C-alpha positions as MATLAB code, in Angstrom:
seq = 'XXXXXXXXXXXXXXXXXXXXXXXXXXXXXXXXXXXXXXXXXXXXXXXXXXXXXXXXXXXXXXXXXXXXXXXXXXXXXXXXXXXXXXXXXXXXXXXXXXXXXXXXXXXXXXXXXXXXXXXXXXXXXXXXXXXXXXXXXXXXXXXXXXXXXXXXXXXXXXXXXXXXXXXXXXXXXXXXXXXXXXXXXXXXX';
ca = [
     243.345  142.391   97.884;
     246.333  144.368   96.594;
     244.745  145.020   93.180;
     241.901  147.035   94.710;
     242.077  150.732   95.300;
     240.353  151.830   98.467;
     239.099  155.378   98.709;
     237.862  156.707  101.995;
     234.415  158.276  102.388;
     235.822  161.815  102.150;
     237.581  161.073   98.848;
     234.444  159.483   97.396;
     232.312  162.419   98.554;
     234.774  164.866   96.939;
     234.734  162.976   93.669;
     230.928  162.694   93.798;
     230.567  166.453   94.400;
     232.804  167.158   91.432;
     230.836  164.789   89.201;
     233.546  162.139   88.835;
     231.596  159.520   90.788;
     227.893  158.788   90.424;
     225.466  159.382   93.267;
     224.267  156.677   95.607;
     223.479  153.466   93.720;
     220.814  150.854   94.365;
     221.905  147.576   95.989;
     222.286  145.684   92.698;
     224.440  148.398   91.104;
     226.472  148.801   94.297;
     227.148  145.045   94.298;
     228.319  145.262   90.674;
     230.618  148.194   91.501;
     231.950  146.335   94.509;
     233.045  143.489   92.229;
     235.144  145.770   90.006;
     238.870  145.512   90.434;
     242.019  146.565   88.657;
     243.555  143.649   86.789;
     247.326  143.538   86.601;
     247.648  146.767   88.535;
     251.078  148.320   88.622;
     252.390  147.913   92.177;
     253.815  151.416   91.832;
     250.587  152.640   90.242;
     249.447  156.195   90.363;
     245.713  155.783   90.924;
     245.870  158.047   93.970;
     247.802  160.602   91.908;
     245.090  160.609   89.262;
     242.432  160.944   91.966;
     244.287  163.875   93.540;
     244.716  165.527   90.152;
     241.050  165.051   89.209;
     239.830  166.410   92.542;
     242.346  169.275   92.389;
     241.376  170.175   88.831;
     237.732  170.175   89.853;
     238.594  172.654   92.609;
     240.548  174.757   90.097;
     237.468  174.832   87.824;
     235.409  176.054   90.779;
     237.923  178.796   91.619;
     239.034  177.168   94.871;
     242.679  178.071   94.255;
     244.029  177.173   97.700;
     242.451  173.712   97.647;
     243.735  173.077   94.120;
     247.235  174.247   95.089;
     247.146  171.976   98.151;
     246.335  169.020   95.876;
     249.216  170.015   93.574;
     251.558  170.282   96.565;
     250.494  166.837   97.762;
     251.092  165.373   94.297;
     254.537  166.972   94.124;
     255.373  165.806   97.651;
     254.439  162.249   96.662;
     256.364  162.447   93.405;
     258.484  165.570   92.736;
     258.668  164.877   89.001;
     254.890  164.439   88.646;
     253.676  165.939   85.388;
     250.173  165.952   86.875;
     251.350  167.867   89.940;
     253.190  170.474   87.890;
     250.273  170.826   85.471;
     247.803  171.336   88.326;
     250.072  173.870   90.055;
     250.723  175.852   86.871;
     247.084  175.754   85.785;
     245.901  176.953   89.170;
     248.424  179.791   89.369;
     247.567  180.946   85.862;
     243.809  180.841   86.414;
     244.236  182.636   89.727;
     246.159  185.400   87.925;
     249.281  184.777   89.974;
     251.701  185.302   87.086;
     254.702  186.085   89.281;
     254.394  182.591   90.763;
     253.395  180.909   87.493;
     256.672  181.692   85.700;
     258.950  179.864   88.196;
     256.356  177.061   88.389;
     256.508  176.710   84.609;
     260.302  176.650   84.678;
     260.158  173.912   87.320;
     257.646  171.968   85.222;
     259.890  172.253   82.160;
     262.856  171.004   84.175;
     260.874  167.793   84.673;
     259.144  167.602   81.273;
     261.185  169.680   78.817;
     259.144  168.369   75.873;
     255.770  169.612   77.102;
     254.380  171.851   74.339;
     251.719  173.199   76.717;
     254.277  174.303   79.309;
     256.616  175.705   76.641;
     253.786  177.746   75.131;
     252.484  178.926   78.505;
     255.923  180.121   79.605;
     256.423  181.860   76.256;
     253.116  183.709   76.698;
     254.242  184.971   80.118;
     257.614  186.016   78.716;
     255.967  187.908   75.860;
     253.963  189.916   78.398;
     257.306  190.752   80.052;
     258.826  191.761   76.666;
     261.336  188.878   76.801;
     260.822  188.146   73.110;
     264.033  186.244   72.327;
     263.434  183.564   74.943;
     259.713  183.462   74.133;
     260.446  182.927   70.437;
     262.851  180.070   71.178;
     260.243  178.383   73.396;
     257.473  178.782   70.813;
     259.653  177.403   68.027;
     260.602  174.448   70.240;
     256.931  173.820   70.997;
     256.047  173.869   67.285;
     258.937  171.513   66.546;
     257.304  169.049   68.951;
     253.789  169.522   67.556;
     253.310  171.672   64.460;
     249.515  171.550   64.802;
     249.288  173.730   67.912;
     247.252  176.715   66.778;
     247.687  178.714   70.005;
     251.463  178.340   69.760;
     251.487  179.273   66.081;
     249.334  182.350   66.703;
     251.492  183.508   69.635;
     254.607  183.174   67.493;
     252.817  185.043   64.706;
     252.021  187.887   67.110;
     255.617  187.951   68.307;
     256.917  188.148   64.724;
     254.440  190.939   63.964;
     255.525  192.938   67.037;
     259.134  192.680   65.955;
     258.353  193.743   62.380;
     259.187  190.404   60.789;
     256.083  190.189   58.636;
     257.588  187.957   55.942;
     258.436  185.353   58.602;
     254.967  185.822   60.044;
     253.383  185.194   56.643;
     255.550  182.094   56.107;
     254.643  180.776   59.553;
     250.925  181.193   58.939;
     251.175  179.811   55.389;
     253.076  176.720   56.493;
     250.238  174.981   58.347;
     250.115  171.235   57.858;
     246.785  170.448   56.153;
     246.541  167.195   58.137;
     246.344  169.056   61.443;
     243.100  168.429   63.239;
     241.808  168.597   66.759;
     239.897  171.004   68.910;
     241.774  174.051   67.598;
     242.841  173.423   64.014;
     244.462  176.328   62.236;
     243.497  176.223   58.582;
     244.300  178.493   55.647;
];
Protein backbone atom coordinates (compact mmCIF):
# COMPACT_ATOMS: atom_id res chain seq x y z
CA UNK A 1 0.00 0.00 0.00
CA UNK A 2 0.98 3.67 -0.27
CA UNK A 3 2.14 3.88 3.36
CA UNK A 4 4.91 1.34 2.80
CA UNK A 5 8.36 2.26 1.67
CA UNK A 6 9.89 -0.25 -0.69
CA UNK A 7 13.65 -0.46 -0.93
CA UNK A 8 15.24 -2.53 -3.62
CA UNK A 9 17.79 -5.25 -2.86
CA UNK A 10 20.73 -2.96 -3.69
CA UNK A 11 19.53 -0.27 -1.26
CA UNK A 12 19.01 -2.83 1.50
CA UNK A 13 22.44 -4.35 0.87
CA UNK A 14 24.03 -0.88 1.03
CA UNK A 15 22.30 -0.08 4.29
CA UNK A 16 23.20 -3.51 5.70
CA UNK A 17 26.88 -3.04 4.76
CA UNK A 18 26.91 0.32 6.49
CA UNK A 19 25.29 -1.11 9.62
CA UNK A 20 21.94 0.67 9.27
CA UNK A 21 20.02 -2.55 8.62
CA UNK A 22 20.47 -5.82 10.50
CA UNK A 23 21.74 -8.94 8.77
CA UNK A 24 19.50 -11.69 7.49
CA UNK A 25 16.72 -12.47 9.97
CA UNK A 26 15.05 -15.77 10.79
CA UNK A 27 11.57 -16.40 9.35
CA UNK A 28 9.70 -15.22 12.46
CA UNK A 29 11.64 -11.95 12.69
CA UNK A 30 11.35 -11.40 8.94
CA UNK A 31 7.57 -11.84 9.20
CA UNK A 32 7.47 -9.27 12.01
CA UNK A 33 9.54 -6.81 9.95
CA UNK A 34 7.32 -7.41 6.96
CA UNK A 35 4.31 -6.30 9.01
CA UNK A 36 5.86 -2.93 9.89
CA UNK A 37 4.46 0.06 8.08
CA UNK A 38 4.52 3.82 8.33
CA UNK A 39 1.30 5.12 9.84
CA UNK A 40 0.04 8.44 8.56
CA UNK A 41 2.98 8.81 6.21
CA UNK A 42 3.40 12.17 4.58
CA UNK A 43 2.55 11.73 0.89
CA UNK A 44 5.45 14.07 0.16
CA UNK A 45 7.63 12.26 2.69
CA UNK A 46 11.36 12.20 2.52
CA UNK A 47 12.11 8.61 3.52
CA UNK A 48 14.17 8.11 0.37
CA UNK A 49 16.04 11.34 1.13
CA UNK A 50 16.92 10.09 4.60
CA UNK A 51 18.02 6.75 3.13
CA UNK A 52 20.21 8.51 0.56
CA UNK A 53 21.70 10.74 3.24
CA UNK A 54 22.39 7.82 5.59
CA UNK A 55 24.01 5.76 2.85
CA UNK A 56 25.96 8.79 1.60
CA UNK A 57 27.17 9.67 5.09
CA UNK A 58 28.28 6.08 5.58
CA UNK A 59 30.33 6.37 2.39
CA UNK A 60 31.77 9.68 3.61
CA UNK A 61 32.82 7.97 6.87
CA UNK A 62 34.57 5.30 4.81
CA UNK A 63 36.40 7.88 2.68
CA UNK A 64 34.45 7.05 -0.48
CA UNK A 65 34.20 10.72 -1.47
CA UNK A 66 32.88 10.22 -5.00
CA UNK A 67 30.07 7.92 -3.85
CA UNK A 68 29.12 10.32 -1.05
CA UNK A 69 29.14 13.28 -3.46
CA UNK A 70 26.96 11.31 -5.89
CA UNK A 71 24.44 10.74 -3.09
CA UNK A 72 24.53 14.46 -2.26
CA UNK A 73 24.02 15.33 -5.93
CA UNK A 74 21.05 12.97 -6.12
CA UNK A 75 19.53 14.52 -2.99
CA UNK A 76 19.99 18.02 -4.41
CA UNK A 77 18.57 16.96 -7.78
CA UNK A 78 15.49 15.59 -6.01
CA UNK A 79 15.13 18.66 -3.83
CA UNK A 80 17.46 21.63 -4.48
CA UNK A 81 16.80 23.15 -1.06
CA UNK A 82 17.55 19.90 0.80
CA UNK A 83 19.41 20.61 4.03
CA UNK A 84 20.47 16.95 4.04
CA UNK A 85 21.89 17.23 0.52
CA UNK A 86 23.83 20.39 1.30
CA UNK A 87 25.10 18.96 4.59
CA UNK A 88 26.30 15.77 2.88
CA UNK A 89 27.99 17.72 0.07
CA UNK A 90 29.72 20.15 2.43
CA UNK A 91 30.77 17.42 4.85
CA UNK A 92 32.22 15.32 2.06
CA UNK A 93 34.14 18.20 0.50
CA UNK A 94 35.56 19.23 3.86
CA UNK A 95 36.61 15.71 4.84
CA UNK A 96 38.13 15.20 1.40
CA UNK A 97 40.19 18.38 1.90
CA UNK A 98 38.61 20.06 -1.09
CA UNK A 99 38.41 23.50 0.52
CA UNK A 100 38.19 25.42 -2.76
CA UNK A 101 34.94 23.57 -3.49
CA UNK A 102 33.70 23.60 0.11
CA UNK A 103 33.46 27.40 0.35
CA UNK A 104 30.98 27.84 -2.55
CA UNK A 105 29.11 24.74 -1.32
CA UNK A 106 28.79 26.34 2.11
CA UNK A 107 27.56 29.59 0.58
CA UNK A 108 24.96 27.62 -1.38
CA UNK A 109 23.92 25.78 1.78
CA UNK A 110 23.54 29.07 3.65
CA UNK A 111 21.41 30.47 0.84
CA UNK A 112 18.96 27.66 1.61
CA UNK A 113 19.36 27.51 5.41
CA UNK A 114 20.75 30.87 6.55
CA UNK A 115 20.18 29.96 10.21
CA UNK A 116 22.38 26.86 10.23
CA UNK A 117 24.98 27.42 12.97
CA UNK A 118 27.05 24.49 11.66
CA UNK A 119 27.27 25.94 8.15
CA UNK A 120 27.92 29.46 9.46
CA UNK A 121 30.76 28.19 11.65
CA UNK A 122 32.23 25.99 8.92
CA UNK A 123 32.29 28.84 6.41
CA UNK A 124 33.84 31.14 9.02
CA UNK A 125 36.61 28.60 9.65
CA UNK A 126 37.41 28.50 5.92
CA UNK A 127 37.39 32.30 5.73
CA UNK A 128 39.74 32.57 8.71
CA UNK A 129 42.23 30.33 6.90
CA UNK A 130 41.97 32.78 3.97
CA UNK A 131 42.51 35.78 6.32
CA UNK A 132 38.99 37.11 5.62
CA UNK A 133 38.51 37.99 9.29
CA UNK A 134 35.73 40.58 9.01
CA UNK A 135 33.32 38.24 7.24
CA UNK A 136 34.38 35.32 9.45
CA UNK A 137 33.71 37.34 12.60
CA UNK A 138 30.24 38.33 11.39
CA UNK A 139 29.40 34.69 10.63
CA UNK A 140 30.67 33.46 14.00
CA UNK A 141 28.73 36.13 15.88
CA UNK A 142 25.60 35.23 13.91
CA UNK A 143 26.12 31.55 14.74
CA UNK A 144 26.49 32.34 18.46
CA UNK A 145 23.37 34.51 18.34
CA UNK A 146 21.50 31.42 17.13
CA UNK A 147 23.05 29.07 19.71
CA UNK A 148 25.29 30.53 22.41
CA UNK A 149 26.34 27.06 23.59
CA UNK A 150 28.44 26.17 20.54
CA UNK A 151 31.92 25.70 21.95
CA UNK A 152 33.64 25.29 18.56
CA UNK A 153 32.12 28.56 17.36
CA UNK A 154 33.06 30.36 20.57
CA UNK A 155 36.64 29.08 20.41
CA UNK A 156 37.03 30.06 16.74
CA UNK A 157 35.79 33.56 17.52
CA UNK A 158 38.16 33.67 20.49
CA UNK A 159 41.07 32.77 18.21
CA UNK A 160 40.01 35.41 15.71
CA UNK A 161 39.85 38.07 18.44
CA UNK A 162 43.28 37.01 19.70
CA UNK A 163 44.80 37.22 16.20
CA UNK A 164 43.46 40.73 15.82
CA UNK A 165 44.76 41.83 19.22
CA UNK A 166 41.35 42.29 20.82
CA UNK A 167 42.14 40.43 24.02
CA UNK A 168 39.59 42.24 26.20
CA UNK A 169 36.81 41.16 23.81
CA UNK A 170 38.31 37.68 23.78
CA UNK A 171 38.25 37.54 27.59
CA UNK A 172 34.64 38.79 27.67
CA UNK A 173 33.62 36.22 25.07
CA UNK A 174 35.17 33.36 27.02
CA UNK A 175 33.83 34.67 30.35
CA UNK A 176 30.29 35.01 29.04
CA UNK A 177 29.48 31.30 28.70
CA UNK A 178 25.96 30.37 29.72
CA UNK A 179 26.27 27.97 32.68
CA UNK A 180 23.22 26.05 31.43
CA UNK A 181 25.00 25.02 28.24
CA UNK A 182 25.37 21.28 27.95
CA UNK A 183 25.88 18.75 25.23
CA UNK A 184 28.72 16.86 23.68
CA UNK A 185 31.06 19.87 23.71
CA UNK A 186 30.19 22.11 26.65
CA UNK A 187 32.48 25.05 27.22
CA UNK A 188 32.74 25.70 30.94
CA UNK A 189 34.69 28.23 32.98
